[in-house]
Each structure stands twice: as C-alpha cells, then as structure tokens.
N, C-alpha and C positions, 0 to 999 in steps of 0.2 A: 239035686236041681243042675248041677252042671255039666250034665249031659244033657238034658232036656233043653240047655241054653245052644247047646253042641248039634241038637238034632236041627233043633229051628233055624238054625243059621245055612245048617246045610243042607233043607229042604228052602229056605226061602231067599238065602244069598243074600248077602249087604244087608243091615237091616241097623234102623235107629233104637237108641237104648231103648227108650219111651215105649216102640213097638214090643220089643224083645218081652220087656215088663210086662206088656197087657197081656202077652201071649201064654206065657209062661204062670201067669195068675199072682204077680208078687208087687208089692211096687216100686218106685224108681229108685228111691233111697234103700232099699235090701238088694236090688239088681245091682246095683253099682260096683260094692265090692266084690261080687262074684265076676262082675265085669272084671274087673282090674285084675285080680287073680288069677283067670285063665289068662288074660295079657299077658300076665308073667310069668305065667310055665311057658309060654308061648301058642298053646293051647289055639287061641286067637290072636287075629290082628283091628287092635282099632285104634280111632285119631277123633280130633274132637270135630267137630262140623258145625253150620249153620245154616240151616236153611229156612226159605220165606215163606210162607204161605199167609197170601192176602199181602201180604207188603208188611208182615211182623217177622220178624228175625225169632228163630226158634234154635237156640243153642243146646248142641248134647253130644252124646257119642256113636259113633257108626263103629260098628263089628262085620268081622266076616271070621272063617276060620282061615284059621291058616294051612297054607300049602294045598288045597282043597281045590281042583279042579271039578269045575259039574259039567256034567254029559253037554254034548251038545244038542241044541236044541233040534228035534224032526223038522225036517223040509229040505228043499233045494238049498245048496250053499253055492255060493260063488265060485268061479274057479281059484286057483293058485295063481297068482301073478308075481311070476320073476323078473328079478332085476338084473340087466347086463350093466357090469362094469367096465369101465374103458381106461 
C-alpha cells in the first residue's frame, strides 16, 4: 500500500490526504497512519494545511515525495536571468 501512495505522489505531485485516500481506495482513518509512517521514515514530506472551499475551512495534511523533482513540463521555457552583483 505504501508503494501505491508513493507512486500516486510521483504521478500527481503534492496532494491532500483526502485525495490520496480516495485514489488508493482506503478511508482517511486508514491512510493517515501510513502517511505518518512514510513521513517518519523520510520517504515523503508532509505538513498540516487549511484550504478554503466556498469559504469553509478544510483541515488536512499535504504530502509530497521527498527529494523528487518532476520532469520539466513540455513547451517553451523562459530565458535564464543572470543577476550582476555590484
């Protein structure tokens, strides 16, 4: 189950605990201990967050894979900006 969570986070990036539970097919009460365990082992990073939907606060945990840098999105990129220090 932990591998499925990490695969989901690699594919979708940073996600809310409720979204992860929904995708993996477990209840929020069953997914939270797994997320805490993955955080304690350093496999994922997590933090508490509040998001507002129609003005109503929703508390939850946001998670992402530790040390994972996703590939750059396809398409044109802006040029590099060089700063000159005087």
